[in-house]
C-alpha positions, 0 to 999 in steps of 0.5 A: 103265086098262082097254081102251077099248070101244064099246057099240053099241045097235041093235034091227036085228040086221043093222045092228048086225052090219054096223056092229060088223064095220066098226068092228072093221076100224078096230081098235075093240073093240065090244060089241053089244046089241039093247036098252039094259038090259044097257048100264046094267049096264056103265056107271059112273064108271070106264067107259073107253068110249063108247056108240053107240045108235039113237034109235028102239027099243022099251023103253028108247029112245036118248033115255032111255038118254042120261039114265040114263047121265048120271045115272050119269056126265055125262061118258060120251060118247053118240053117237046114230044117227038117221033123217032124221025124227029130226034135231030130236030129236037136236039136242035130245039134243045140248043135253041132253048127247049127244056127237054124233049121226049121220044114217043112212046114214052111213059107217063111216069117219065113225062110226069118227072120231067114236068115236075123238074121243069115246074121246080125250076119255073117256080125258082125263076119266078121267086127270084124275080120277086125277090129282086124286085122287092130288093129294088134290083133290076126287074122284068119290066126294066128288062122288057122296057130298057132305058135309063132316060127319065122319060123311061124311068117315068114310063115304068113307074106309070106302068106299075101304078096302072098295072096294079089296078083294073082301069081300062087303059089307052096307050098312045105311041108311034109305030114300033115304039113298043105299045103291045110290050107295054100292054103285055106288061100291064097285063103280067103285073095285074091280078089278071096275069094268069088269065088270057091275054087276047090281042085284036088287031082292029085294022085286020079284022074283015069288015063283013065279019068283025062283029061276029069275030068280036061278039060271037054268034048263034047258029043260023045268025047269018048265012054260013053260021052253021054252029054257035061260036064264041067271039074274041071278047068271050074268049078273054073272060077273066083276062085282058083284051088288047084292042090294037089300033082302036082308031081303025074300028068302024064308026058304027061299031064304036057305039056297040063297043062303048056299051060293052065298056060301060055295061061289061055285057055282050050280045052274040049276033042272032041272040037277045041274051046278055053275056056278062064280061069280066075283062079289062080293056087296053087299047092302042093308037098311033094316031091322035084320037082327039084329032080323029074326034074333031074329024068325026072318025071317032066317037068323043064318048068312047075316047073319054071312057077309054082313057081313064088311064093313059100311057104315052110311049116315047119314040127313040127320038125322044130318048136318043141317049138310050140307044147304045145300051138298047141296041146292045140289049137287042143284040143279046136278046137276038143271040139268045133267041137264034141260039147263037153265042153272045157277040161283041159289037164293035164300038164303031157299030154302036157309034153308027147306030146311035147316030142314025134315025130310027123311024120305025123305032124299036121294032126297026132297031130289033130287025137290025140287031137280028140281021147283025146276029144272023150275019145277013148284013152289017148294021152300020150306016153312015153316021149322018144318014137321015140327020137333020142338016140344019142347026148350028155347027157347034150343036151338031158337033157337041151331039155327035161327041156325046153320042160317040162317048156314050156308045164307047162307054156302053160298048165297054160295059161301063169301064172307063179305062178302055174308052179313054185309051180307045179314044186317045184322050186322058182320064181327066178329059173323059171325066170332064166330057162325061160331066159336060154331057150328063153321061153316067157309066152306071147307066150305060154299063152297070155291071163291069166297072173297074176298080180303077174307075171307081173314084170318077 
């Protein structure tokens, strides 16, 4: 286990410095930040520490940081520091998952005591996760990438195998399928887990500044370069750098990046000095890079150097049997994120969700789950909306029946009695149809199997 850390975020330099010095006198290891952005690069499922943040800050404020951290791992303790007028806001934050809040002025002893209790709690969470993984129980990777279809089982196996290595990795998948989730998982189960995770959206980098953004520059390297600046590659030293949609990287810059991959050194703009770079690179793409190579838009040598290990993230269309349980998972996740009570999703909603198309994959489904939890709109759609109208009637009827059964079993947590009673069929008929369609109630709802169903 890595040394436990305290990440302290406050835009007031004097307060930040004095608080850090006081905490270090109590034997705590403290890293300080004037803004919240760098903190998110250090947070992950394996993060062994706590975050202490002021509420009122420019840019990402304390409440927004809390919500971002809970999206990455809801069990990371976040301690909010508030002014007198922010107490109501802090109480709201407690309801939304903050570990604790302190009102200014506070004593260093008080803050140190709260931090130590939070560190103890975080340590227990990580130890419990480790023990569950050793015992073969449902681990964090399954919580982040849920699904019991074989293609998802294979995906998690491949992530575990590749994540433990230092191999550069290429992740291929449709928009919204979860490529960045896979990249984060690779980082979090790697020996680099305690180091930065830097995500770079290649498609969003300004073309005239892209080289400076990645490699950094010296003072005077170009008009407006008043002082030297580290690039994103250097910020990621010791950790993992994600190049999202690498196919968007300009062709002339691909050759320079290839050199970085091969030699693990960079040269800042305006300098001849070689800077060693200890990082692991992960790249994602939604397009076929081999086709891009054939079209002359992507370098073949860069592709071959990148895909030392390749992971294909399946679309929802490739794992439709996972849709009911995945939607329920996203609803529970949304309820926790928005501080709402767990809601029971009606079977007809789950059935409708299972029938519809999801061209935006998990991202689109997460948005639908969020809207359902917030009550903004119903998540139901016409059961046949977007489906292929071609095909044999018998095949369409069978597919519809299978989805109805899977949705009902998932909605009732794997308990079969309420399923056959709700559908108006006998216990024997339900069992026969489950065998016919290969449905396993342990997959669709493992935690709520009733005693009277155990002989099925």
